[in-house]
PyMOL Python script that loads the backbone (N, CA, C, O; Angstrom):
from pymol import cmd

cmd.read_pdbstr("""\
ATOM      1  N   MET A   1     107.192  75.807 100.284  1.00  0.00           N
ATOM      2  CA  MET A   1     107.238  75.934  98.827  1.00  0.00           C
ATOM      3  C   MET A   1     106.762  77.326  98.510  1.00  0.00           C
ATOM      4  O   MET A   1     105.722  77.738  99.022  1.00  0.00           O
ATOM      5  N   ALA A   2     107.459  78.058  97.704  1.00  0.00           N
ATOM      6  CA  ALA A   2     107.040  79.414  97.283  1.00  0.00           C
ATOM      7  C   ALA A   2     105.795  79.411  96.337  1.00  0.00           C
ATOM      8  O   ALA A   2     105.613  78.514  95.513  1.00  0.00           O
ATOM      9  N   LYS A   3     104.976  80.441  96.501  1.00  0.00           N
ATOM     10  CA  LYS A   3     103.807  80.498  95.581  1.00  0.00           C
ATOM     11  C   LYS A   3     104.273  81.247  94.366  1.00  0.00           C
ATOM     12  O   LYS A   3     104.750  82.377  94.476  1.00  0.00           O
ATOM     13  N   VAL A   4     104.141  80.626  93.181  1.00  0.00           N
ATOM     14  CA  VAL A   4     104.571  81.253  91.904  1.00  0.00           C
ATOM     15  C   VAL A   4     103.404  81.463  90.995  1.00  0.00           C
ATOM     16  O   VAL A   4     102.574  80.578  90.788  1.00  0.00           O
ATOM     17  N   LYS A   5     103.354  82.674  90.445  1.00  0.00           N
ATOM     18  CA  LYS A   5     102.308  83.050  89.511  1.00  0.00           C
ATOM     19  C   LYS A   5     102.994  83.622  88.282  1.00  0.00           C
ATOM     20  O   LYS A   5     103.909  84.432  88.424  1.00  0.00           O
ATOM     21  N   VAL A   6     102.568  83.212  87.025  1.00  0.00           N
ATOM     22  CA  VAL A   6     103.136  83.753  85.854  1.00  0.00           C
ATOM     23  C   VAL A   6     102.007  84.415  85.059  1.00  0.00           C
ATOM     24  O   VAL A   6     101.057  83.758  84.634  1.00  0.00           O
ATOM     25  N   PHE A   7     102.133  85.681  84.879  1.00  0.00           N
ATOM     26  CA  PHE A   7     101.132  86.564  84.057  1.00  0.00           C
ATOM     27  C   PHE A   7     101.770  86.555  82.670  1.00  0.00           C
ATOM     28  O   PHE A   7     102.920  86.958  82.496  1.00  0.00           O
ATOM     29  N   SER A   8     101.008  86.092  81.698  1.00  0.00           N
ATOM     30  CA  SER A   8     101.568  86.000  80.345  1.00  0.00           C
ATOM     31  C   SER A   8     100.396  86.064  79.302  1.00  0.00           C
ATOM     32  O   SER A   8      99.206  86.092  79.619  1.00  0.00           O
ATOM     33  N   THR A   9     100.875  86.085  78.033  1.00  0.00           N
ATOM     34  CA  THR A   9      99.983  85.962  76.912  1.00  0.00           C
ATOM     35  C   THR A   9     100.409  84.831  75.984  1.00  0.00           C
ATOM     36  O   THR A   9     101.573  84.430  75.978  1.00  0.00           O
ATOM     37  N   PRO A  10      99.454  84.316  75.196  1.00  0.00           N
ATOM     38  CA  PRO A  10      99.793  83.155  74.421  1.00  0.00           C
ATOM     39  C   PRO A  10     100.895  83.399  73.319  1.00  0.00           C
ATOM     40  O   PRO A  10     101.611  82.487  72.905  1.00  0.00           O
ATOM     41  N   THR A  11     100.972  84.653  72.894  1.00  0.00           N
ATOM     42  CA  THR A  11     101.919  84.900  71.821  1.00  0.00           C
ATOM     43  C   THR A  11     103.346  85.405  72.310  1.00  0.00           C
ATOM     44  O   THR A  11     104.184  85.800  71.499  1.00  0.00           O
ATOM     45  N   CYS A  12     103.565  85.372  73.610  1.00  0.00           N
ATOM     46  CA  CYS A  12     104.839  85.912  74.204  1.00  0.00           C
ATOM     47  C   CYS A  12     105.892  84.799  74.304  1.00  0.00           C
ATOM     48  O   CYS A  12     105.727  83.898  75.126  1.00  0.00           O
ATOM     49  N   PRO A  13     106.953  84.823  73.512  1.00  0.00           N
ATOM     50  CA  PRO A  13     108.020  83.807  73.578  1.00  0.00           C
ATOM     51  C   PRO A  13     108.694  83.713  74.931  1.00  0.00           C
ATOM     52  O   PRO A  13     109.030  82.615  75.375  1.00  0.00           O
ATOM     53  N   TRP A  14     108.906  84.881  75.622  1.00  0.00           N
ATOM     54  CA  TRP A  14     109.583  84.844  76.908  1.00  0.00           C
ATOM     55  C   TRP A  14     108.668  84.279  77.970  1.00  0.00           C
ATOM     56  O   TRP A  14     109.154  83.717  78.952  1.00  0.00           O
ATOM     57  N   CYS A  15     107.378  84.406  77.813  1.00  0.00           N
ATOM     58  CA  CYS A  15     106.452  83.703  78.716  1.00  0.00           C
ATOM     59  C   CYS A  15     106.515  82.289  78.676  1.00  0.00           C
ATOM     60  O   CYS A  15     106.502  81.610  79.703  1.00  0.00           O
ATOM     61  N   THR A  16     106.590  81.767  77.419  1.00  0.00           N
ATOM     62  CA  THR A  16     106.736  80.295  77.159  1.00  0.00           C
ATOM     63  C   THR A  16     108.047  79.803  77.752  1.00  0.00           C
ATOM     64  O   THR A  16     108.091  78.714  78.325  1.00  0.00           O
ATOM     65  N   LYS A  17     109.121  80.588  77.626  1.00  0.00           N
ATOM     66  CA  LYS A  17     110.392  80.173  78.133  1.00  0.00           C
ATOM     67  C   LYS A  17     110.305  80.101  79.738  1.00  0.00           C
ATOM     68  O   LYS A  17     110.763  79.153  80.376  1.00  0.00           O
ATOM     69  N   ALA A  18     109.718  81.116  80.269  1.00  0.00           N
ATOM     70  CA  ALA A  18     109.550  81.132  81.823  1.00  0.00           C
ATOM     71  C   ALA A  18     108.755  79.997  82.252  1.00  0.00           C
ATOM     72  O   ALA A  18     109.104  79.390  83.264  1.00  0.00           O
ATOM     73  N   LYS A  19     107.673  79.620  81.567  1.00  0.00           N
ATOM     74  CA  LYS A  19     106.771  78.441  82.030  1.00  0.00           C
ATOM     75  C   LYS A  19     107.526  77.178  81.867  1.00  0.00           C
ATOM     76  O   LYS A  19     107.482  76.320  82.749  1.00  0.00           O
ATOM     77  N   ASP A  20     108.248  77.012  80.732  1.00  0.00           N
ATOM     78  CA  ASP A  20     109.044  75.864  80.437  1.00  0.00           C
ATOM     79  C   ASP A  20     110.103  75.665  81.477  1.00  0.00           C
ATOM     80  O   ASP A  20     110.386  74.538  81.884  1.00  0.00           O
ATOM     81  N   TYR A  21     110.704  76.779  81.920  1.00  0.00           N
ATOM     82  CA  TYR A  21     111.783  76.725  82.905  1.00  0.00           C
ATOM     83  C   TYR A  21     111.238  76.201  84.231  1.00  0.00           C
ATOM     84  O   TYR A  21     111.874  75.354  84.858  1.00  0.00           O
ATOM     85  N   PHE A  22     110.047  76.694  84.683  1.00  0.00           N
ATOM     86  CA  PHE A  22     109.401  76.220  85.905  1.00  0.00           C
ATOM     87  C   PHE A  22     109.046  74.729  85.811  1.00  0.00           C
ATOM     88  O   PHE A  22     109.234  73.986  86.774  1.00  0.00           O
ATOM     89  N   LYS A  23     108.551  74.306  84.692  1.00  0.00           N
ATOM     90  CA  LYS A  23     108.223  72.904  84.445  1.00  0.00           C
ATOM     91  C   LYS A  23     109.501  72.018  84.504  1.00  0.00           C
ATOM     92  O   LYS A  23     109.479  70.944  85.105  1.00  0.00           O
ATOM     93  N   GLU A  24     110.560  72.455  83.906  1.00  0.00           N
ATOM     94  CA  GLU A  24     111.812  71.737  83.804  1.00  0.00           C
ATOM     95  C   GLU A  24     112.390  71.608  85.272  1.00  0.00           C
ATOM     96  O   GLU A  24     112.992  70.583  85.593  1.00  0.00           O
ATOM     97  N   LYS A  25     112.200  72.685  86.191  1.00  0.00           N
ATOM     98  CA  LYS A  25     112.709  72.642  87.438  1.00  0.00           C
ATOM     99  C   LYS A  25     111.658  71.976  88.441  1.00  0.00           C
ATOM    100  O   LYS A  25     111.898  71.848  89.642  1.00  0.00           O
ATOM    101  N   LYS A  26     110.560  71.596  87.878  1.00  0.00           N
ATOM    102  CA  LYS A  26     109.466  70.877  88.687  1.00  0.00           C
ATOM    103  C   LYS A  26     108.927  71.871  89.766  1.00  0.00           C
ATOM    104  O   LYS A  26     108.662  71.485  90.905  1.00  0.00           O
ATOM    105  N   ILE A  27     108.780  73.133  89.372  1.00  0.00           N
ATOM    106  CA  ILE A  27     108.219  74.166  90.274  1.00  0.00           C
ATOM    107  C   ILE A  27     106.756  74.399  89.786  1.00  0.00           C
ATOM    108  O   ILE A  27     106.451  74.734  88.641  1.00  0.00           O
ATOM    109  N   GLU A  28     105.889  74.170  90.828  1.00  0.00           N
ATOM    110  CA  GLU A  28     104.446  74.427  90.460  1.00  0.00           C
ATOM    111  C   GLU A  28     104.173  75.894  90.371  1.00  0.00           C
ATOM    112  O   GLU A  28     104.668  76.683  91.175  1.00  0.00           O
ATOM    113  N   PHE A  29     103.336  76.285  89.331  1.00  0.00           N
ATOM    114  CA  PHE A  29     103.076  77.674  89.169  1.00  0.00           C
ATOM    115  C   PHE A  29     101.639  77.847  88.704  1.00  0.00           C
ATOM    116  O   PHE A  29     101.059  76.893  88.185  1.00  0.00           O
ATOM    117  N   GLU A  30     101.054  78.993  88.862  1.00  0.00           N
ATOM    118  CA  GLU A  30      99.780  79.352  88.453  1.00  0.00           C
ATOM    119  C   GLU A  30      99.917  80.225  87.203  1.00  0.00           C
ATOM    120  O   GLU A  30     100.527  81.288  87.313  1.00  0.00           O
ATOM    121  N   ALA A  31      99.426  79.882  86.084  1.00  0.00           N
ATOM    122  CA  ALA A  31      99.528  80.647  84.850  1.00  0.00           C
ATOM    123  C   ALA A  31      98.238  81.482  84.669  1.00  0.00           C
ATOM    124  O   ALA A  31      97.109  80.996  84.738  1.00  0.00           O
ATOM    125  N   LYS A  32      98.507  82.763  84.436  1.00  0.00           N
ATOM    126  CA  LYS A  32      97.376  83.705  84.279  1.00  0.00           C
ATOM    127  C   LYS A  32      97.557  84.316  82.827  1.00  0.00           C
ATOM    128  O   LYS A  32      98.586  84.907  82.500  1.00  0.00           O
ATOM    129  N   ASN A  33      96.499  84.129  82.000  1.00  0.00           N
ATOM    130  CA  ASN A  33      96.572  84.693  80.598  1.00  0.00           C
ATOM    131  C   ASN A  33      95.903  86.019  80.663  1.00  0.00           C
ATOM    132  O   ASN A  33      94.680  86.143  80.731  1.00  0.00           O
ATOM    133  N   VAL A  34      96.791  87.058  80.640  1.00  0.00           N
ATOM    134  CA  VAL A  34      96.236  88.459  80.741  1.00  0.00           C
ATOM    135  C   VAL A  34      95.619  89.000  79.425  1.00  0.00           C
ATOM    136  O   VAL A  34      95.016  90.072  79.376  1.00  0.00           O
ATOM    137  N   ALA A  35      95.819  88.156  78.330  1.00  0.00           N
ATOM    138  CA  ALA A  35      95.124  88.559  77.095  1.00  0.00           C
ATOM    139  C   ALA A  35      93.615  88.318  77.164  1.00  0.00           C
ATOM    140  O   ALA A  35      92.829  89.006  76.511  1.00  0.00           O
ATOM    141  N   GLU A  36      93.228  87.321  77.971  1.00  0.00           N
ATOM    142  CA  GLU A  36      91.799  86.990  78.107  1.00  0.00           C
ATOM    143  C   GLU A  36      91.223  87.277  79.498  1.00  0.00           C
ATOM    144  O   GLU A  36      90.017  87.485  79.629  1.00  0.00           O
ATOM    145  N   ASP A  37      92.048  87.291  80.518  1.00  0.00           N
ATOM    146  CA  ASP A  37      91.597  87.412  81.921  1.00  0.00           C
ATOM    147  C   ASP A  37      91.768  88.882  82.390  1.00  0.00           C
ATOM    148  O   ASP A  37      92.860  89.304  82.771  1.00  0.00           O
ATOM    149  N   LEU A  38      90.729  89.589  82.351  1.00  0.00           N
ATOM    150  CA  LEU A  38      90.830  91.045  82.727  1.00  0.00           C
ATOM    151  C   LEU A  38      91.138  91.230  84.185  1.00  0.00           C
ATOM    152  O   LEU A  38      91.825  92.186  84.546  1.00  0.00           O
ATOM    153  N   GLU A  39      90.654  90.345  85.049  1.00  0.00           N
ATOM    154  CA  GLU A  39      90.989  90.467  86.501  1.00  0.00           C
ATOM    155  C   GLU A  39      92.510  90.197  86.641  1.00  0.00           C
ATOM    156  O   GLU A  39      93.180  90.937  87.361  1.00  0.00           O
ATOM    157  N   ALA A  40      93.042  89.226  86.017  1.00  0.00           N
ATOM    158  CA  ALA A  40      94.485  88.911  86.073  1.00  0.00           C
ATOM    159  C   ALA A  40      95.308  90.081  85.555  1.00  0.00           C
ATOM    160  O   ALA A  40      96.349  90.374  86.143  1.00  0.00           O
ATOM    161  N   ARG A  41      94.880  90.810  84.423  1.00  0.00           N
ATOM    162  CA  ARG A  41      95.561  91.829  83.910  1.00  0.00           C
ATOM    163  C   ARG A  41      95.579  92.987  84.883  1.00  0.00           C
ATOM    164  O   ARG A  41      96.614  93.626  85.070  1.00  0.00           O
ATOM    165  N   LYS A  42      94.420  93.271  85.517  1.00  0.00           N
ATOM    166  CA  LYS A  42      94.371  94.239  86.504  1.00  0.00           C
ATOM    167  C   LYS A  42      95.266  94.023  87.664  1.00  0.00           C
ATOM    168  O   LYS A  42      95.934  94.943  88.135  1.00  0.00           O
ATOM    169  N   GLU A  43      95.287  92.746  88.155  1.00  0.00           N
ATOM    170  CA  GLU A  43      96.226  92.396  89.263  1.00  0.00           C
ATOM    171  C   GLU A  43      97.633  92.610  88.882  1.00  0.00           C
ATOM    172  O   GLU A  43      98.410  93.171  89.656  1.00  0.00           O
ATOM    173  N   MET A  44      98.001  92.174  87.690  1.00  0.00           N
ATOM    174  CA  MET A  44      99.393  92.267  87.217  1.00  0.00           C
ATOM    175  C   MET A  44      99.768  93.728  87.144  1.00  0.00           C
ATOM    176  O   MET A  44     100.864  94.058  87.596  1.00  0.00           O
ATOM    177  N   VAL A  45      99.012  94.586  86.648  1.00  0.00           N
ATOM    178  CA  VAL A  45      99.307  96.030  86.498  1.00  0.00           C
ATOM    179  C   VAL A  45      99.394  96.680  87.930  1.00  0.00           C
ATOM    180  O   VAL A  45     100.251  97.524  88.191  1.00  0.00           O
ATOM    181  N   GLU A  46      98.487  96.252  88.817  1.00  0.00           N
ATOM    182  CA  GLU A  46      98.571  96.820  90.198  1.00  0.00           C
ATOM    183  C   GLU A  46      99.873  96.444  90.918  1.00  0.00           C
ATOM    184  O   GLU A  46     100.515  97.266  91.572  1.00  0.00           O
ATOM    185  N   LYS A  47     100.236  95.134  90.762  1.00  0.00           N
ATOM    186  CA  LYS A  47     101.448  94.600  91.491  1.00  0.00           C
ATOM    187  C   LYS A  47     102.727  95.059  90.799  1.00  0.00           C
ATOM    188  O   LYS A  47     103.727  95.282  91.482  1.00  0.00           O
ATOM    189  N   SER A  48     102.744  95.213  89.461  1.00  0.00           N
ATOM    190  CA  SER A  48     104.012  95.510  88.809  1.00  0.00           C
ATOM    191  C   SER A  48     104.156  96.860  88.302  1.00  0.00           C
ATOM    192  O   SER A  48     105.274  97.363  88.200  1.00  0.00           O
ATOM    193  N   GLY A  49     103.051  97.511  87.963  1.00  0.00           N
ATOM    194  CA  GLY A  49     103.036  98.824  87.323  1.00  0.00           C
ATOM    195  C   GLY A  49     103.410  98.645  85.826  1.00  0.00           C
ATOM    196  O   GLY A  49     103.742  99.610  85.138  1.00  0.00           O
ATOM    197  N   GLN A  50     103.347  97.394  85.353  1.00  0.00           N
ATOM    198  CA  GLN A  50     103.736  97.141  83.923  1.00  0.00           C
ATOM    199  C   GLN A  50     102.621  96.544  83.144  1.00  0.00           C
ATOM    200  O   GLN A  50     101.748  95.876  83.698  1.00  0.00           O
ATOM    201  N   MET A  51     102.639  96.790  81.792  1.00  0.00           N
ATOM    202  CA  MET A  51     101.705  96.118  80.919  1.00  0.00           C
ATOM    203  C   MET A  51     102.454  95.047  80.144  1.00  0.00           C
ATOM    204  O   MET A  51     101.833  94.204  79.495  1.00  0.00           O
ATOM    205  N   GLY A  52     103.784  95.068  80.203  1.00  0.00           N
ATOM    206  CA  GLY A  52     104.550  94.045  79.447  1.00  0.00           C
ATOM    207  C   GLY A  52     104.545  92.724  80.187  1.00  0.00           C
ATOM    208  O   GLY A  52     104.412  92.701  81.410  1.00  0.00           O
ATOM    209  N   VAL A  53     104.682  91.656  79.487  1.00  0.00           N
ATOM    210  CA  VAL A  53     104.736  90.247  80.025  1.00  0.00           C
ATOM    211  C   VAL A  53     106.057  89.587  79.615  1.00  0.00           C
ATOM    212  O   VAL A  53     106.685  90.043  78.659  1.00  0.00           O
ATOM    213  N   PRO A  54     106.468  88.600  80.258  1.00  0.00           N
ATOM    214  CA  PRO A  54     105.885  88.043  81.428  1.00  0.00           C
ATOM    215  C   PRO A  54     106.099  88.823  82.726  1.00  0.00           C
ATOM    216  O   PRO A  54     107.142  89.457  82.885  1.00  0.00           O
ATOM    217  N   VAL A  55     105.158  88.795  83.640  1.00  0.00           N
ATOM    218  CA  VAL A  55     105.413  89.271  85.035  1.00  0.00           C
ATOM    219  C   VAL A  55     105.278  88.008  85.844  1.00  0.00           C
ATOM    220  O   VAL A  55     104.305  87.264  85.722  1.00  0.00           O
ATOM    221  N   ILE A  56     106.303  87.777  86.693  1.00  0.00           N
ATOM    222  CA  ILE A  56     106.367  86.567  87.499  1.00  0.00           C
ATOM    223  C   ILE A  56     106.333  87.022  88.982  1.00  0.00           C
ATOM    224  O   ILE A  56     107.102  87.892  89.391  1.00  0.00           O
ATOM    225  N   MET A  57     105.444  86.425  89.752  1.00  0.00           N
ATOM    226  CA  MET A  57     105.358  86.700  91.181  1.00  0.00           C
ATOM    227  C   MET A  57     105.771  85.420  91.886  1.00  0.00           C
ATOM    228  O   MET A  57     105.236  84.331  91.678  1.00  0.00           O
ATOM    229  N   ILE A  58     106.795  85.645  92.761  1.00  0.00           N
ATOM    230  CA  ILE A  58     107.240  84.586  93.626  1.00  0.00           C
ATOM    231  C   ILE A  58     106.957  85.070  95.098  1.00  0.00           C
ATOM    232  O   ILE A  58     107.627  85.957  95.627  1.00  0.00           O
ATOM    233  N   ASP A  59     105.957  84.449  95.693  1.00  0.00           N
ATOM    234  CA  ASP A  59     105.415  85.005  97.007  1.00  0.00           C
ATOM    235  C   ASP A  59     105.046  86.461  96.729  1.00  0.00           C
ATOM    236  O   ASP A  59     104.168  86.698  95.899  1.00  0.00           O
ATOM    237  N   ASP A  60     105.701  87.499  97.411  1.00  0.00           N
ATOM    238  CA  ASP A  60     105.363  88.859  97.214  1.00  0.00           C
ATOM    239  C   ASP A  60     106.345  89.611  96.348  1.00  0.00           C
ATOM    240  O   ASP A  60     106.228  90.823  96.171  1.00  0.00           O
ATOM    241  N   GLU A  61     107.348  88.871  95.790  1.00  0.00           N
ATOM    242  CA  GLU A  61     108.339  89.465  94.933  1.00  0.00           C
ATOM    243  C   GLU A  61     107.852  89.545  93.497  1.00  0.00           C
ATOM    244  O   GLU A  61     107.312  88.563  92.988  1.00  0.00           O
ATOM    245  N   VAL A  62     108.029  90.724  92.797  1.00  0.00           N
ATOM    246  CA  VAL A  62     107.628  90.816  91.455  1.00  0.00           C
ATOM    247  C   VAL A  62     108.831  90.873  90.522  1.00  0.00           C
ATOM    248  O   VAL A  62     109.748  91.671  90.717  1.00  0.00           O
ATOM    249  N   ILE A  63     108.816  90.022  89.514  1.00  0.00           N
ATOM    250  CA  ILE A  63     109.886  90.017  88.508  1.00  0.00           C
ATOM    251  C   ILE A  63     109.229  90.336  87.170  1.00  0.00           C
ATOM    252  O   ILE A  63     108.276  89.692  86.731  1.00  0.00           O
ATOM    253  N   VAL A  64     109.792  91.365  86.553  1.00  0.00           N
ATOM    254  CA  VAL A  64     109.292  91.726  85.216  1.00  0.00           C
ATOM    255  C   VAL A  64     110.227  91.202  84.180  1.00  0.00           C
ATOM    256  O   VAL A  64     111.389  91.606  84.128  1.00  0.00           O
ATOM    257  N   GLY A  65     109.757  90.324  83.364  1.00  0.00           N
ATOM    258  CA  GLY A  65     110.538  89.672  82.318  1.00  0.00           C
ATOM    259  C   GLY A  65     111.029  88.304  82.887  1.00  0.00           C
ATOM    260  O   GLY A  65     110.806  87.965  84.049  1.00  0.00           O
ATOM    261  N   PHE A  66     111.701  87.555  82.002  1.00  0.00           N
ATOM    262  CA  PHE A  66     112.219  86.225  82.372  1.00  0.00           C
ATOM    263  C   PHE A  66     113.650  86.408  82.920  1.00  0.00           C
ATOM    264  O   PHE A  66     114.621  86.280  82.175  1.00  0.00           O
ATOM    265  N   ASN A  67     113.770  86.703  84.201  1.00  0.00           N
ATOM    266  CA  ASN A  67     115.055  86.982  84.776  1.00  0.00           C
ATOM    267  C   ASN A  67     115.469  85.702  85.597  1.00  0.00           C
ATOM    268  O   ASN A  67     115.152  85.532  86.775  1.00  0.00           O
ATOM    269  N   LYS A  68     116.189  84.847  84.867  1.00  0.00           N
ATOM    270  CA  LYS A  68     116.464  83.488  85.480  1.00  0.00           C
ATOM    271  C   LYS A  68     117.296  83.586  86.766  1.00  0.00           C
ATOM    272  O   LYS A  68     117.058  82.837  87.714  1.00  0.00           O
ATOM    273  N   SER A  69     118.239  84.479  86.802  1.00  0.00           N
ATOM    274  CA  SER A  69     119.074  84.595  88.016  1.00  0.00           C
ATOM    275  C   SER A  69     118.232  85.038  89.223  1.00  0.00           C
ATOM    276  O   SER A  69     118.400  84.533  90.333  1.00  0.00           O
ATOM    277  N   LYS A  70     117.328  85.989  88.981  1.00  0.00           N
ATOM    278  CA  LYS A  70     116.461  86.402  90.140  1.00  0.00           C
ATOM    279  C   LYS A  70     115.448  85.246  90.528  1.00  0.00           C
ATOM    280  O   LYS A  70     115.156  85.041  91.706  1.00  0.00           O
ATOM    281  N   ILE A  71     114.947  84.529  89.524  1.00  0.00           N
ATOM    282  CA  ILE A  71     114.089  83.472  89.845  1.00  0.00           C
ATOM    283  C   ILE A  71     114.814  82.366  90.668  1.00  0.00           C
ATOM    284  O   ILE A  71     114.247  81.859  91.635  1.00  0.00           O
ATOM    285  N   ASP A  72     116.070  81.990  90.285  1.00  0.00           N
ATOM    286  CA  ASP A  72     116.833  81.038  90.931  1.00  0.00           C
ATOM    287  C   ASP A  72     117.199  81.451  92.370  1.00  0.00           C
ATOM    288  O   ASP A  72     117.260  80.646  93.299  1.00  0.00           O
ATOM    289  N   GLN A  73     117.440  82.789  92.480  1.00  0.00           N
ATOM    290  CA  GLN A  73     117.759  83.330  93.758  1.00  0.00           C
ATOM    291  C   GLN A  73     116.624  83.269  94.720  1.00  0.00           C
ATOM    292  O   GLN A  73     116.806  82.882  95.875  1.00  0.00           O
ATOM    293  N   LEU A  74     115.387  83.664  94.251  1.00  0.00           N
ATOM    294  CA  LEU A  74     114.181  83.654  95.182  1.00  0.00           C
ATOM    295  C   LEU A  74     113.705  82.286  95.450  1.00  0.00           C
ATOM    296  O   LEU A  74     113.134  82.029  96.510  1.00  0.00           O
ATOM    297  N   LEU A  75     113.928  81.318  94.466  1.00  0.00           N
ATOM    298  CA  LEU A  75     113.456  79.969  94.726  1.00  0.00           C
ATOM    299  C   LEU A  75     114.592  79.090  95.270  1.00  0.00           C
ATOM    300  O   LEU A  75     114.393  77.890  95.460  1.00  0.00           O
ATOM    301  N   LYS A  76     115.808  79.677  95.531  1.00  0.00           N
ATOM    302  CA  LYS A  76     116.967  79.008  96.089  1.00  0.00           C
ATOM    303  C   LYS A  76     117.298  77.776  95.202  1.00  0.00           C
ATOM    304  O   LYS A  76     117.402  76.650  95.689  1.00  0.00           O
ATOM    305  N   LEU A  77     117.454  78.027  93.926  1.00  0.00           N
ATOM    306  CA  LEU A  77     117.788  77.021  92.936  1.00  0.00           C
ATOM    307  C   LEU A  77     119.285  76.897  92.595  1.00  0.00           C
ATOM    308  O   LEU A  77     119.783  75.897  92.078  1.00  0.00           O
ATOM    309  N   ASP A  78     119.967  78.044  92.946  1.00  0.00           N
ATOM    310  CA  ASP A  78     121.389  78.041  92.567  1.00  0.00           C
ATOM    311  C   ASP A  78     122.324  77.324  93.531  1.00  0.00           C
ATOM    312  O   ASP A  78     123.531  77.270  93.296  1.00  0.00           O
TER     313      ASP A  78
END
""", "prot")
cmd.dss("prot")
cmd.show_as("cartoon", "prot")
cmd.util.cbc("prot")
cmd.orient("prot")
């Protein structure tokens, strides 16, 4: 099973959509709130070079934004 991490903020609608999608597909994920967690924010920026959310990590692959087709491809959901 792939290791999934979602870097997000509480006010981001696309972050909510991404997390809901993982729940719907019964994919376990670790949620990181970068609005409060400075270490998570630092990790997100180091891995993605981005300040925008959501940033989704599937194993070592970084996806910026809620890119459903890329998520499906990496998790072999299609």
